[in-house]
C-alpha positions in Angstrom: 12.9 -5.4 50.1 12.7 -6.8 46.6 8.9 -7.1 46.9 8.6 -3.5 48.1 10.7 -2.1 45.3 8.5 -3.8 42.7 5.4 -2.2 44.2 6.8 1.3 43.8 7.3 1.0 40.1 4.8 2.4 37.6 2.7 -0.1 35.6 1.9 0.2 31.9 -1.0 -2.1 31.1 -4.2 -2.5 29.1 -7.5 -4.0 30.1 -9.5 -6.2 27.8 -13.3 -5.7 27.8 -15.9 -8.0 26.4 -19.6 -7.0 26.6 -22.4 -9.3 25.5 -25.8 -7.7 25.1 -29.1 -9.5 25.8 -29.6 -10.1 22.0 -26.2 -11.9 21.9 -24.3 -9.1 20.1 -20.8 -8.6 21.3 -18.5 -5.6 21.7 -14.8 -6.1 22.2 -12.7 -3.2 23.7 -9.4 -2.5 25.2 -8.1 0.4 27.3 -4.8 2.0 26.6 -3.3 2.8 30.0 0.2 4.1 29.3 2.3 6.3 31.4 3.5 8.2 28.3 1.7 10.0 25.5 1.8 7.6 22.5 0.4 10.2 20.1 -2.7 8.1 19.3 -5.6 9.0 17.1 -9.0 7.4 16.7 -9.3 5.4 13.5 -12.4 3.9 11.8 -12.1 1.0 9.4 -15.2 0.4 7.3 -16.8 -3.1 6.8 -15.5 -4.7 3.6 -12.0 -3.3 4.1 -9.4 -5.6 2.5 -6.9 -6.9 5.0 -3.6 -8.8 4.7 -2.0 -10.5 7.7 1.7 -11.0 8.2 3.6 -14.0 9.5 6.1 -13.9 12.4 9.0 -13.8 9.8 7.5 -10.8 8.1 6.0 -12.5 5.0 2.6 -11.8 3.7 -0.1 -13.9 5.4 -3.8 -14.5 4.9 -6.0 -12.1 3.0 -9.6 -11.3 3.8 -12.3 -8.6 3.8 -13.6 -7.4 7.1 -17.1 -8.5 7.8 -17.7 -5.7 10.3 -16.5 -2.1 10.7 -14.2 -1.3 13.6 -13.1 1.7 15.6 -9.8 1.8 17.5 -6.8 3.9 18.4 -3.4 3.9 16.7 -0.1 4.8 18.3 3.1 6.5 17.2 1.6 7.7 13.9 0.8 4.2 12.6 -1.9 4.0 9.9 -3.6 1.1 11.7 -5.2 0.7 15.1 -3.5 -1.2 17.9 -5.0 -4.5 18.8 -3.6 -6.8 21.4 -5.4 -10.1 21.9 
């Protein structure tokens, strides 16, 4: 019965995608398969954009400038796109 009850529940998941072209260029992507509307928007971040990471305890982490532009989706009105690795 326990196994059957787990099968009847909805699943919220994302699928990671990695495409490699014949010339070796790579495209990373992820789907956003949620059972609710997370109020997402498409966001484009230009190459050369200054970034600052954060540590697990909330302190400022590494700083860098993005080598490549990126396109993604945010959620819940966040100013950044969502990326799960």
